[in-house]
C-alpha positions in Angstrom: 175.0 197.0 75.5 178.3 199.2 74.9 178.3 202.7 76.4 178.1 203.9 72.7 175.2 201.9 72.0 173.0 203.1 74.8 173.9 206.9 74.4 172.7 206.3 70.6 169.7 204.8 72.6 168.9 207.6 74.4 170.2 210.4 71.9 166.9 212.8 71.0 166.8 213.0 67.1 164.9 213.3 64.2 164.4 211.1 61.4 163.8 213.0 57.6 164.4 210.2 55.2 162.0 207.5 55.4 159.5 206.0 53.1 157.0 204.8 55.2 156.2 201.6 53.1 159.5 200.7 53.5 159.0 199.7 56.8 156.8 197.2 56.1 158.0 194.3 58.7 157.0 191.0 57.4 154.8 190.1 60.2 152.5 193.0 59.2 152.7 192.3 55.8 151.2 189.1 56.3 148.7 190.1 58.4 147.5 192.5 56.4 147.3 190.3 53.3 145.3 187.7 55.3 142.8 190.4 56.5 142.9 191.8 53.0 142.2 188.5 51.4 145.4 188.5 49.4 148.0 185.2 48.6 151.4 186.5 49.2 154.0 184.9 46.8 155.8 183.2 49.9 155.0 180.6 52.3 156.4 182.0 55.5 157.5 185.1 57.5 160.8 183.7 57.3 161.0 183.3 53.2 159.7 186.8 52.8 162.9 188.0 54.7 164.8 185.7 52.8 163.9 187.2 49.6 165.0 190.5 51.3 168.6 190.6 49.1 169.1 192.8 46.4 171.6 193.7 44.0 170.9 197.2 43.2 168.1 200.1 43.4 165.8 198.3 40.8 166.0 194.8 42.6 165.1 196.1 45.4 162.3 198.3 44.1 160.3 195.6 42.2 160.2 193.4 46.0 158.9 196.9 47.4 156.5 197.8 45.1 155.0 193.5 45.2 155.0 194.5 48.7 152.8 197.3 49.6 150.1 196.0 46.8 148.8 194.2 50.1 147.6 197.6 51.8 144.2 198.9 50.2 142.6 200.5 52.9 142.5 203.5 55.3 143.0 200.7 58.2 146.3 199.6 56.2 148.0 202.7 55.9 146.9 203.6 59.3 148.6 200.7 60.7 151.6 200.9 58.9 152.4 204.0 60.1 150.9 203.1 63.8 153.7 200.3 63.7 156.8 202.8 62.6 155.8 205.5 65.1 155.7 203.0 68.0 159.0 201.9 67.2 160.8 205.3 66.2 159.6 207.2 69.6 161.3 204.0 71.3 164.2 205.2 69.7 163.5 208.2 71.1 163.1 209.8 67.7 161.3 213.1 68.7 159.9 214.5 65.3 159.8 212.5 62.1 159.5 213.5 58.4 157.5 210.6 56.4 157.6 210.0 52.9 154.9 208.1 50.7 154.4 207.5 47.1 150.9 208.0 46.0 151.1 206.9 42.4 152.7 203.3 43.8 149.2 203.3 45.1 146.9 205.1 42.6 148.5 202.9 40.0 146.7 199.9 41.4 143.5 201.7 42.2 143.8 202.8 45.7 142.4 206.5 46.0 145.0 209.5 47.0 142.5 210.1 50.1 142.3 206.5 51.3 146.4 206.7 51.4 146.6 210.3 53.4 144.0 210.1 55.3 145.0 206.5 56.8 148.5 208.3 57.3 147.0 211.4 59.0 145.0 209.9 61.0 148.1 208.0 62.8 150.3 211.0 62.6 147.3 212.6 64.9 147.5 209.6 67.5 151.4 209.7 67.5 151.3 213.1 68.3 148.1 212.5 71.2 149.5 208.9 72.5 153.2 209.1 71.6 154.3 212.5 72.0 156.4 212.2 68.5 155.7 215.2 65.8 155.3 213.9 62.3 154.7 215.5 58.8 154.2 213.9 55.6 155.9 214.4 52.2 154.7 212.5 48.9 157.2 211.9 46.4 157.0 211.7 43.0 158.4 208.7 41.0 160.8 210.0 38.5 160.4 206.8 36.3 156.8 207.7 35.3 156.5 210.5 33.1 156.3 214.0 34.9 152.5 215.0 33.6 151.8 211.9 36.2 153.6 213.9 38.7 151.6 217.0 38.1 148.7 215.2 38.4 149.3 213.7 41.6 150.5 217.0 42.8 146.9 218.3 42.1 145.4 215.6 43.9 147.8 216.5 46.7 147.0 220.1 47.2 143.3 219.2 48.1 144.9 217.8 51.2 147.5 220.9 51.6 147.2 221.4 55.2 148.2 217.9 55.8 151.8 217.9 54.0 154.7 219.9 54.3 156.7 219.1 51.1 156.9 217.3 47.9 159.5 214.7 46.7 161.1 212.9 44.1 162.7 209.3 44.6 162.4 206.1 42.8 165.0 204.8 40.2 167.3 207.6 40.0 169.6 206.9 36.8 168.3 208.1 33.5 165.5 210.3 35.3 167.4 213.1 36.2 165.6 216.2 38.5 165.5 218.6 35.3 162.7 216.6 34.1 160.3 217.6 37.4 160.9 221.6 37.3 157.3 222.7 36.6 156.0 220.0 38.8 158.0 221.6 41.5 157.2 225.1 40.7 153.9 224.6 41.3 154.6 222.8 44.5 156.2 226.1 45.6 153.8 228.6 44.4 151.0 226.7 46.3 153.3 227.4 49.4 155.2 223.4 49.6 158.5 223.3 50.2 160.5 220.6 48.0 163.6 217.7 48.7 164.8 215.3 46.2 166.6 212.0 46.0 169.9 213.1 44.1 173.3 211.8 43.9 172.7 208.0 45.4 173.5 206.3 41.7 173.3 209.5 39.8 176.0 211.9 39.5 177.0 215.2 41.5 174.9 217.3 38.5 171.6 216.0 39.5 172.3 217.1 43.2 173.1 220.6 41.3 169.7 220.5 39.3 167.9 219.7 42.3 168.8 222.7 43.7 168.9 224.8 40.9 165.8 223.5 39.2 163.7 222.3 41.6 165.2 224.4 44.8 165.0 221.7 46.9 165.6 222.9 50.8 167.4 219.7 51.5 169.1 216.6 49.4 167.9 213.3 50.2 171.2 211.0 50.1 174.1 213.3 48.5 176.8 210.6 48.8 178.3 211.2 45.3 178.2 215.0 45.6 181.8 214.7 46.7 182.4 213.8 43.8 182.7 217.6 42.8 184.6 219.4 45.2 183.0 223.0 43.9 179.4 221.3 44.8 180.7 220.2 48.5 181.8 223.9 48.7 178.3 225.2 47.8 176.2 222.7 49.9 178.7 223.6 53.2 178.5 227.6 52.3 174.6 227.5 51.8 174.1 224.7 54.8 172.0 222.3 52.6 171.5 219.3 54.6 171.6 215.9 53.7 169.6 213.0 54.8 172.3 210.1 54.6 170.8 206.7 54.9 174.4 204.4 56.0 172.5 200.8 55.5 170.6 201.4 52.9 173.8 202.5 50.7 175.7 198.9 52.2 172.5 197.3 51.4 172.1 198.4 47.6 175.5 198.7 47.3 176.5 202.3 47.0 179.3 201.7 49.2 181.0 198.2 49.3 181.3 198.5 53.1 180.5 201.2 56.0 183.9 201.7 56.4 184.0 203.7 53.5 180.9 205.5 53.9 181.5 209.5 53.2 179.5 210.5 56.0 182.3 211.1 58.3 184.4 213.2 55.5 181.3 215.0 55.1 181.2 216.1 58.9 185.0 217.0 58.3 184.0 219.2 55.0 181.6 220.9 57.2 178.5 219.3 55.4 174.9 219.2 57.9 175.0 215.7 57.4 171.6 213.8 58.9 171.2 209.8 59.4 168.4 208.3 59.0 166.8 204.7 57.9 165.1 205.1 54.6 163.2 201.5 54.2 164.4 200.0 57.4 161.9 197.1 56.9 164.4 196.1 54.1 167.6 197.1 54.8 167.9 195.8 58.4 168.1 198.2 60.6 166.0 201.6 61.9 167.9 204.5 62.6 169.5 203.2 65.9 171.1 200.7 64.1 172.4 203.1 61.5 173.5 205.3 64.1 175.2 202.1 66.0 176.5 200.9 62.3 178.0 204.1 61.3 179.8 205.1 64.9 181.6 201.5 64.8 182.5 201.6 60.8 183.8 204.9 61.1 185.0 205.6 64.9 182.5 208.7 65.6 182.8 209.9 68.4 179.6 211.2 71.2 180.2 214.3 69.8 180.0 213.7 66.0 176.8 212.0 67.4 175.8 215.0 69.2 176.5 217.1 66.3 174.3 214.5 64.0 171.5 214.7 66.2 171.3 218.3 66.3 171.3 218.9 62.5 168.5 216.7 62.0 166.5 219.2 64.1 168.2 222.1 62.5 167.4 220.3 59.1 163.5 219.7 59.7 160.8 221.4 58.5 159.6 223.1 61.9 159.2 226.9 63.1 161.8 227.9 65.0 160.3 227.9 68.5 159.4 224.0 67.7 163.3 223.6 66.7 164.4 225.1 69.8 162.5 223.1 72.1 163.6 220.1 70.8 167.0 221.1 70.2 166.8 221.9 74.2 166.0 218.3 75.0 169.0 217.3 73.3 171.0 219.7 75.1 169.7 218.8 78.1 170.8 214.9 77.5 174.3 216.0 76.3 174.9 217.8 79.3 173.9 214.9 81.5 177.0 213.2 79.8 
């Protein structure tokens, strides 16, 4: 293992852009399908992995939703989350903020309670047994009507103590953040924070709408913000974190080559960027693989990587003492170098 790879492996970090349904490895998918008596349209794990080739976000989402169809019980959601937490802790992720898509489950007859109770129980066990802290963020599917999102929010509010924020994801083009303003207003009125996917495939205007109309605390992705110098200056001035997902961007052809990924330019412009894995089972890498990929492609230094890790803790939805404790662990590690 190279010196850079070892540095990344041991680097304390948080992961802030992770869809739990996107951690569904083929082996676990087959095991849960067997348990639930569901036949997958693939003959083997290898055949399923071979299907993980996508031309764009829509192609990916088609197979993504097909895979999650095997998730039916609280135990299924627990097992999915526990598998991710074990992997994350092995990669020295000390804190994770985990997205889930309630509408993708309720739309096929799986109750919100089934989903969140399985997820939450796994997070409690992760804290007790693995020492990893984690929080949940239900996301609204932007290609469904805002009325559906509002109904989902009403369900989520019964579990408000188990979630920290709400988000907005799924197919971005043609579904601007503005359509969800009332939903996000309601969520904030209930004391929840807000985040939104914006500027991945959509234009810089979507990033601006997320900031001005949804009043988000973080932008998920945000690549295309660089097309608008005034927006870049605002993001830097206001310290708005961007949760970048390099391998996701590569697999979905948001960038053609990681050598032209905007991360390094964003750092140079003073933006608060973080590195995350998005849907790692589908995109070929968990968080450390994402760190390694951009380090190699962009020539990032240990100082750059340490700054990205620090940003991940600063951008986390934790109180000041919790952040300080995690940053102290990062500083201790960096001091050893």
